[in-house]
C-alpha positions in Angstrom: 17.9 -2.9 9.0 17.0 -3.6 5.3 14.4 -0.9 4.5 15.6 2.1 2.7 13.6 5.4 2.5 14.6 8.0 -0.1 12.9 11.1 -1.4 12.9 12.2 -5.1 11.2 15.6 -5.1 7.6 15.2 -4.1 7.7 11.4 -4.2 9.3 9.2 -1.6 10.4 5.6 -2.3 10.5 2.9 0.4 12.6 -0.1 -0.8 12.5 -3.5 0.8 16.1 -4.5 0.3 16.9 -8.0 1.5 17.5 -9.8 -1.8 19.2 -12.8 -0.3 15.9 -13.7 1.4 13.7 -12.6 -1.5 12.9 -9.5 0.6 11.3 -11.5 3.4 10.3 -9.2 6.2 12.1 -9.7 9.6 10.5 -8.8 12.9 12.9 -5.8 13.0 11.8 -4.7 9.6 8.1 -4.9 10.5 8.8 -3.0 13.7 10.6 -0.2 11.7 7.7 0.5 9.3 5.7 2.8 11.6 8.7 5.1 12.2 9.5 5.3 8.5 5.9 6.0 7.6 5.9 8.7 10.3 8.8 10.4 8.4 6.8 10.4 5.2 3.8 11.8 7.0 5.7 14.6 8.6 7.6 15.7 5.5 5.4 18.3 3.8 7.5 18.2 0.7 6.5 14.6 0.1 3.1 14.1 -1.5 3.2 10.4 -2.5 5.0 7.2 -1.6 6.1 4.3 -3.8 6.9 1.0 -2.1 9.0 -1.4 -4.1 11.3 -4.4 -3.6 14.6 -5.2 -5.3 14.3 -8.2 -7.6 11.2 -9.4 -5.7 8.6 -7.3 -3.9 8.5 -9.5 -0.8 8.2 -13.2 0.0 6.4 -12.2 3.2 7.4 -12.7 6.8 10.7 -14.4 7.5 9.4 -17.8 8.6 12.9 -18.8 9.9 12.2 -16.5 12.9 8.9 -18.3 13.8 10.5 -21.0 15.9 12.1 -18.5 18.2 9.9 -15.3 18.0 6.5 -17.1 17.6 7.2 -20.2 19.7 4.4 -19.5 22.2 1.1 -17.6 22.3 2.8 -14.5 23.8 5.5 -14.4 21.2 3.0 -15.0 18.4 0.9 -12.1 19.6 3.9 -9.8 19.9 5.0 -10.8 16.4 1.5 -10.3 14.9 1.2 -7.0 16.6 4.4 -5.8 14.9 3.2 -7.0 11.5 -0.2 -5.4 11.7 1.2 -2.1 13.2 3.5 -2.0 10.1 0.6 -2.8 7.7 -1.7 -0.2 9.4 1.0 2.5 9.2 1.0 2.1 5.4 -2.8 2.0 5.1 -3.2 4.9 7.5 -0.8 7.3 5.7 -2.9 10.3 4.5 -0.8 10.5 1.3 -1.2 8.2 -1.8 0.8 5.0 -1.6 1.6 2.9 -4.7 3.1 -0.6 -4.6 5.5 -1.4 -7.5 5.4 -5.2 -7.6 8.0 -7.4 -9.2 8.8 -11.1 -8.6 7.0 -12.7 -5.7 4.4 -10.9 -3.6 3.4 -13.5 -1.0 2.0 -13.6 2.5 3.1 -10.5 4.4 4.3 -9.0 1.1 0.8 -9.2 -0.3 -0.4 -7.7 3.0 1.9 -4.7 2.4 0.7 -4.4 -1.2 -2.9 -4.5 -0.2 -2.3 -1.7 2.4 -1.3 0.5 -0.5 -3.8 2.6 -2.5 -2.7 1.2 -5.9 -0.8 -1.8 -7.1 1.3 -1.8 -10.3 2.6 -5.3 -11.1 5.1 -7.0 -13.4 3.5 -9.3 -16.0 5.5 -12.2 -14.5 4.8 -11.4 -10.8 3.2 -14.0 -8.6 0.8 -13.4 -5.7 -0.4 -15.4 -2.7 -1.5 -15.3 0.9 -0.5 -18.5 2.6 -1.6 -18.7 6.2 -3.3 -22.0 5.4 0.1 -23.5 4.8 1.3 -22.4 8.2 -1.7 -23.0 10.5 -2.2 -19.2 11.1 -5.5 -17.4 11.0 -5.1 -14.3 8.9 -5.7 -11.0 10.6 -9.3 -9.6 10.3 -8.2 -6.1 9.1 -6.0 -7.5 6.4 -8.7 -10.0 5.4 -11.1 -7.1 4.9 -8.5 -5.3 2.6 -8.4 -8.5 0.5 -12.2 -8.8 0.4 -12.4 -5.1 -0.6 -10.0 -5.7 -3.4 -11.2 -9.0 -4.9 -14.6 -9.7 -3.3 -15.5 -12.5 -0.9 -15.4 -15.4 -3.4 -11.9 -14.8 -4.6 -10.8 -14.0 -1.0 -12.0 -17.4 0.0 -10.1 -19.1 -2.8 -6.9 -17.2 -2.1 -7.0 -17.9 1.7 -8.5 -21.4 1.6 -6.0 -22.8 -0.9 -2.8 -20.7 -0.3 -2.1 -21.1 -4.0 -0.1 -18.5 -6.0 -1.8 -16.4 -8.7 -0.2 -15.1 -11.8 -0.3 -11.4 -12.7 -3.0 -11.8 -15.4 -5.4 -13.4 -12.8 -4.4 -10.7 -10.2 -5.3 -8.0 -12.8 -8.6 -9.7 -13.8 -9.9 -10.1 -10.2 -8.8 -6.6 -9.1 -5.9 -7.5 -6.9 -3.7 -5.2 -8.9 -4.6 -2.0 -10.9 -2.1 -2.4 -13.8 0.3 -5.0 -15.3 3.4 -4.1 -17.3 6.7 -5.7 -18.4 9.0 -6.0 -15.3 11.4 -3.2 -16.3 8.4 -0.7 -16.7 6.9 -1.3 -13.3 8.9 1.1 -11.2 8.9 3.9 -13.8 5.1 3.5 -14.2 4.6 3.6 -10.4 6.8 6.7 -10.2 4.8 8.4 -13.0 1.5 7.7 -11.2 3.0 9.0 -8.0 4.3 12.2 -9.7 0.9 12.7 -11.3 -0.9 12.5 -8.0 1.7 14.7 -6.4 1.0 17.3 -9.1 -2.7 17.3 -8.5 -4.6 19.4 -6.0 -3.8 17.9 -2.6 -7.1 19.2 -1.3 -8.8 16.9 -3.8 -6.5 13.9 -3.5 -6.4 13.8 0.3 -10.1 14.5 0.5 -10.8 11.6 -1.9 -8.6 9.3 0.0 -10.3 10.2 3.3 -13.8 9.6 1.8 -12.9 6.4 0.0 -11.5 5.0 3.3 -14.8 6.0 5.1 -16.8 4.2 2.4 -14.7 1.0 2.7 -15.3 1.1 6.5 -19.1 1.1 5.8 -19.6 4.8 6.5 -21.8 6.4 3.8 -23.1 9.4 5.7 -22.0 13.0 5.1 -21.3 14.2 8.6 -19.7 17.4 9.9 -16.2 16.1 9.1 -17.1 15.5 5.4 -18.9 18.8 5.1 -15.9 20.6 6.6 -13.8 19.0 3.8 -16.2 20.4 1.2 -16.1 23.9 2.8 -12.3 24.0 3.1 -11.9 23.0 -0.5 -14.0 25.9 -1.7 -11.9 28.4 0.3 -8.6 26.8 -0.5 -5.8 28.2 -2.7 -6.0 25.0 -4.8 -9.6 25.8 -5.7 -8.8 29.4 -6.7 -5.8 28.2 -8.8 -7.8 25.4 -10.4 -10.6 27.7 -11.6 -8.1 30.4 -12.7 -6.0 27.9 -14.6 -9.1 26.6 -16.4 -10.3 30.0 -17.4 -6.8 30.9 -18.6 -6.5 27.7 -20.5 -3.3 26.5 -18.8 -2.2 23.7 -16.5 -2.9 24.4 -12.8 0.1 24.9 -10.5 -0.8 23.4 -7.2 
């Protein structure tokens, strides 16, 4: 299995480590993602996750498996279910997730990146989603994530053409948050993750929950949202934040 999960203090790092295949994701790797994300979710010492590759982020699904594992409708459905369960496990993590993108980020690799909350990319990275080159209809949930990031017009261009985008275009259309020289990408992603880990988790996790609701088209403030507000006011984080402000010192969450 070629996914490595390590923790560095409050930040966990999940590395796609299959450089001989440009970090293409095998069926086994897709299938392993939910279990690895469960480990991150259940570890209270971990407050943020960085997902990275080795030289490349990921060239996507391992197409060499398609003739055997996706040879008929049942096999294709089983394979797609594994891919989307892996993608949903990333998107559904209640902790912040940052993609540190170097090299190619194509197909399923871009699907993984879009499941993250933020994307930090190398200036020479390349992006694409290429089902139009394979005769595959892209999953609706993943298509929505693309539309949420870049808007419907650019989503059409990306999916209809299957062409690769450079990092400057990806930054301009909102596919990535930041672009840096390649050797600065992982350090910058780690700095962002550590910053988020040091903030009030009541605030960070509450914001993630509400943003996810908004992207799902839910704009109402129901009992669940009001409960978040009320818990924040009675939380230790709130007391520490106010005390630190009044004492003119950094808060210790």
